[in-house]
Structures are given as C-alpha cells and as structure tokens.
C-alpha positions in Angstrom: 4.0 -21.0 0.9 5.8 -19.1 -1.8 3.8 -18.9 -4.7 5.5 -20.2 -8.5 5.8 -18.4 -11.7 2.5 -19.2 -13.4 3.0 -17.9 -16.7 5.7 -15.1 -18.7 5.5 -11.9 -17.7 3.8 -9.5 -20.2 5.8 -6.4 -19.0 9.4 -5.7 -19.6 11.6 -5.8 -16.5 13.3 -2.8 -15.8 17.1 -3.0 -14.7 17.8 0.0 -12.5 14.4 0.5 -10.9 11.4 -0.7 -8.9 8.3 0.0 -10.0 5.5 -0.8 -7.2 1.5 -0.4 -7.1 0.2 -0.5 -3.4 -3.3 -1.2 -3.7 -6.1 -2.1 -1.6 -8.4 -3.7 -4.3 -11.6 -4.1 -2.3 -12.8 -7.6 -1.5 -10.9 -9.4 -3.7 -11.1 -6.9 -6.5 -14.4 -4.6 -7.4 -16.3 -7.0 -4.5 -15.7 -10.1 -6.6 -15.7 -12.2 -3.4 -19.6 -10.9 -3.1 -20.1 -12.1 -6.9 -23.1 -14.8 -7.1 -22.5 -15.1 -10.9 -18.8 -16.6 -11.7 -18.7 -14.9 -15.3 -19.4 -11.8 -13.0 -16.5 -12.6 -10.5 -13.9 -13.0 -13.0 -14.7 -9.7 -14.7 -14.2 -8.0 -11.6 -11.0 -10.0 -11.0 -10.1 -9.3 -14.6 -10.4 -5.5 -14.0 -7.8 -5.7 -11.1 -5.5 -7.3 -13.8 -5.8 -5.0 -16.5 -5.0 -1.8 -14.0 -1.9 -3.6 -12.7 -0.7 -4.5 -16.3 -1.5 -1.5 -17.4 0.7 0.5 -14.9 3.5 -1.9 -15.9 4.8 -2.8 -12.3 7.4 -5.2 -11.0 5.9 -5.5 -7.6 2.4 -5.7 -5.8 1.7 -4.7 -2.3 -1.8 -5.8 -2.1 -4.6 -5.7 0.9 -8.1 -7.2 0.4 -6.9 -9.9 -1.5 -9.7 -12.4 -0.4 -9.4 -15.4 -2.5 -8.2 -13.6 -5.9 -4.7 -14.2 -5.3 -4.0 -16.8 -7.7 -6.2 -15.6 -10.2 -4.5 -12.5 -10.1 -1.0 -13.8 -10.3 -2.0 -16.2 -13.3 -3.0 -13.3 -15.1 0.0 -11.5 -14.4 2.7 -14.0 -14.6 3.9 -12.9 -11.6 5.4 -15.0 -8.0 2.6 -14.9 -5.3 3.2 -14.7 -1.7 -0.4 -14.7 0.3 -0.6 -14.2 4.4 -3.8 -15.2 5.5 -6.9 -13.8 3.5 -6.0 -10.2 3.3 -2.8 -9.3 2.8 -0.2 -10.4 -0.2 2.9 -9.8 -2.6 3.0 -10.3 -6.4 6.7 -9.9 -7.9 7.7 -10.6 -11.6 11.3 -11.2 -10.0 11.6 -14.4 -7.8 10.7 -14.4 -4.0 13.8 -15.4 -2.2 12.2 -15.6 1.2 9.0 -15.3 3.3 9.9 -12.6 5.9 6.6 -12.0 7.2 6.1 -10.4 10.7 3.3 -9.7 12.9 -0.6 -11.0 12.7 -1.2 -12.9 9.3 -4.4 -10.7 8.5 -1.9 -7.3 8.9 1.0 -8.1 7.3 3.2 -10.4 4.3 7.1 -9.8 4.1 9.4 -11.3 1.1 12.8 -10.7 0.1 12.8 -10.2 -4.0 16.2 -10.7 -5.8 16.1 -8.0 -8.6 17.6 -8.7 -12.1 20.4 -7.2 -11.0 21.5 -9.0 -8.3 20.5 -6.9 -5.7 17.9 -7.9 -2.9 15.2 -5.5 -1.2 12.4 -6.4 1.0 9.0 -5.9 0.4 6.1 -5.6 3.1 2.0 -5.3 2.6 0.6 -4.3 5.5 -3.0 -3.4 6.8 -3.8 -1.5 9.7 -7.5 -1.5 11.1 -9.5 1.1 10.8 -11.5 3.8 12.6 -14.7 4.2 10.7 -15.8 7.1 12.8 -12.9 10.2 12.4 -13.0 9.9 8.5 -16.0 8.1 6.7 -18.4 10.6 8.1 -17.8 14.0 6.4 -19.4 15.5 9.4 -17.6 13.4 11.8 -14.4 16.0 13.0 -17.0 18.9 13.1 -16.3 20.5 16.6 -13.8 18.6 17.3 -10.1 19.4 18.9 -6.8 17.9 17.6 -6.9 15.9 20.8 -10.2 14.7 20.8 -8.9 13.2 17.3 -5.8 11.9 18.6 -7.5 10.4 21.4 -10.6 8.5 19.0 -7.6 7.4 16.4 -6.7 4.8 19.4 -4.2 3.6 21.2 -4.3 0.0 19.4 -3.5 1.2 15.9 -0.2 2.5 17.6 0.6 -0.7 19.1 -0.1 -2.9 15.5 2.2 -0.2 13.4 5.0 0.3 16.2 5.2 -3.9 16.6 5.4 -3.9 12.5 8.0 -1.6 12.9 10.0 -3.2 15.4 9.3 -6.8 14.3 10.3 -6.0 10.8 13.8 -4.6 12.2 14.4 -7.7 14.0 13.2 -10.1 11.5 16.3 -8.3 8.8 18.7 -7.7 11.1 20.9 -10.5 9.4 20.1 -9.9 6.3 22.7 -6.9 5.5 22.0 -3.2 4.4 18.9 -4.0 2.2 16.5 -1.6 1.3 13.2 -2.0 2.9 9.3 -1.0 1.0 6.6 -1.1 3.2 3.6 -0.6 1.6 -0.4 -0.8 2.1 -3.9 0.7 3.4 -2.6 2.3 7.2 -6.3 3.4 7.5 -4.7 6.7 8.8 -4.4 10.5 7.7 -0.7 11.5 7.8 1.1 14.0 9.9 3.0 15.0 6.6 -0.5 16.3 5.1 -2.1 17.8 8.1 0.6 20.5 8.4 0.5 24.3 9.2 0.9 25.2 5.5 -2.3 23.0 4.6 -4.6 24.5 7.4 -6.8 26.1 4.6 -7.4 22.5 2.9 -7.4 20.4 6.3 -7.7 22.7 9.2 -5.7 22.3 12.3 -2.3 20.5 12.2 -2.9 17.4 13.2 0.5 15.0 14.1 -1.2 11.8 13.2 0.2 8.7 15.4 0.5 6.1 12.8 2.7 7.6 10.2 4.3 9.4 12.7 5.4 6.1 13.9 6.6 5.0 10.7 8.8 8.2 10.2 10.7 7.5 13.7 11.2 4.0 12.7 13.4 5.8 9.7 10.7 5.4 6.8 10.4 8.0 4.0 6.8 9.0 2.5 7.4 7.8 -1.1 4.6 10.2 -2.3 5.2 12.9 -0.2 8.6 13.0 -0.9 7.8 12.9 -4.8 5.1 15.4 -4.2 5.5 18.0 -1.7 3.2 20.6 -2.7 0.0 19.2 -0.5 -3.3 19.0 -2.9 -6.2 17.0 -0.8 -8.0 16.1 -4.0 -5.0 15.3 -6.0 -3.2 13.3 -3.2 -6.1 11.5 -2.0 -6.2 7.6 -1.9 -10.0 7.4 -0.3 -12.2 7.1 -2.0 -12.7 7.6 -5.5 -15.8 5.7 -5.3 -17.4 7.5 -2.3 -17.1 11.1 -3.0 -19.4 12.0 -0.3 -17.0 10.8 2.4 -14.1 12.5 3.5 -11.6 12.6 1.0 -7.9 12.1 2.6 -4.5 9.9 1.7 -5.0 7.1 3.7 -2.5 4.3 1.7 1.4 4.7 2.0 4.3 3.5 0.6 7.1 3.9 2.8 10.7 2.7 2.1 13.9 2.7 4.3 17.6 2.3 3.3 19.8 5.1 1.6 20.8 2.4 -1.6 16.9 3.7 -3.0 15.8 6.8 -3.9 12.0 7.7 -4.8 11.6 9.3 -8.3 8.2 9.3 -8.9 4.9 8.5 -7.1 1.5 9.0 -7.9 -2.4 8.5 -7.3 -3.9 6.2 -9.9 -7.7 6.1 -9.8 -9.0 5.9 -13.7 -10.1 2.9 -15.6 -12.8 1.6 -17.9 -15.9 1.6 -17.4 -14.8 2.0 -14.2 -12.1 2.2 -11.3 -12.7 -1.1 -9.5 -11.7 -0.6 -6.0 -13.0 2.1 -3.2 -9.7 2.6 -2.7 -7.2 4.6 -5.2 -4.0 2.7 -5.8 -0.4 4.4 -5.1 2.5 4.2 -8.2 6.1 4.7 -6.5 9.1 4.1 -8.8 12.6 4.0 -6.9 16.0 4.0 -8.5 18.9 2.0 -7.0 21.5 4.2 -6.3 24.3 2.2 -6.6 
C-alpha cells in the first residue's frame, strides 16, 4: 500500500527539476538485515539515510530494501512505496498512484506529482544477476563475444522485455507523462562496450539487457551526461570489492521529451566507509515545458 509522509522533509524541494538516486543499498543497507545487535543495525540503516540526505534528492529508486524501508522513510520524511521485500520507492512528493508491473521482487512503480503539478512515473527494478560473467576477474578470459552473450542468458532478456512492455501497457491511459526506470540491472551496457572503448573493455559487446531498454525508447541518463567512457569513473560495481570486475551495472533510464537529463554521476564516498557493495547513481532531470 502507499506509504504515508512520516516527518517533515529536511531537504528543500526543487521546482523545475527531479533529482533521482538509484541505489542498491546491500541487504537492507550495509547488510543491516544481518546485524544481530539492534544498535549496530540502526547505525547501518542511518548510514544510508545520511547519504540520501546529503545528496539532496527528491526520489529514490531502491534495491535490496529488505525490511529497512520504514526506517529510511521516517528518517528522510519521505513517502514510501514498497513492493515485496526487494524494490521500493521513496519520494518527498505525494505518490499519486501505484503502477507496479511484473513480479513483486523485480519491479515497483509509482506516479508521483511534482510541485509544479506535473506528473511522472518512477520505477525501481532489479534484474537477476549472472555471477559467472562479471564477479570473477578471470571469468571472461578466452571467451568470445558470442560466448559472453550466450552466458548472459535468455531469462534476463525475458525479464527486461516484460517490464518494458508492461510499463507501456500500464501507463497507456495516463497521458504523455515521462517515465524513469532505475535500478540494479546486473548487466553491462552496450553503450560502454563499444569500439572506441576497446582499450578499456576489449571486444565490443551488444549486451542485450540495455539494448532492450534502448529499443523501448529509453535513454541512459548517465551516458547521455557522460559521453566519454571511463571504466573506473563510471563503475557502480563494486566500490567494496575492488578485486572483482569493475563495471557499470546500475542504470537510470528515462523516456519522454518533457524531461531532459542535465547531470548524472556515480556516488561512492562516505565516512567512515561507503555503506553498500554498489555505488549509487545520482541523476538530475529538468522539465522542458
């Protein structure tokens, strides 16, 4: 059900923009769901609240919420829309409607009313991971592009295509509202593995998960705002596991000409430590009309 506004928002709202944070917070926030001591758990959850507050965002597309959502919402003073245990949405502005699609563990969606009166849809998504092709730093050695694409698996293409199709169907009567789809896609991007980045990534690879998003009319806010490819600057996996393959696997896509992406950056610094195995993606959109 729709969450309630639990406290006064502490961040001044933007009037012409939407500031989005896309973040897999790692098992309830710095593994808070695994903390045996209640005080330790609360400290871990607070570290997530502190980063979100510091970034002065308007909405959050969260992955791996795992029981911490109410604590985050109360700490931020944001509306809260969970679905299942994994994905959730937080918003300083009213959540007008639940427009979730696909499976509860994979996708939650909301129509949110901006202070200007304009509406937009926000989705938080999770696509299942394929451990073999990117966590082991030697896993790609000797493999052809065809091998990598085969290993990426058809089921992930089915998941993404279903989400894209079901969003289009769900929103068909809502008018021309912009749509933001953000989350942990557990996939590399075909916009990164290109010919010009061969010295960084090796062979170009048309990774299918992001290709499907592009075919659905979505743009990648980070790559639009950062056209020069830089693997370490761009990577979201993993600031906590530098021994693993470093890649960009968390994306914030948008669709609709009423919004333009004007800033996007990777966020992975906090004191005393970054509280997740994923970096967050900050994206700032501006209304065109």
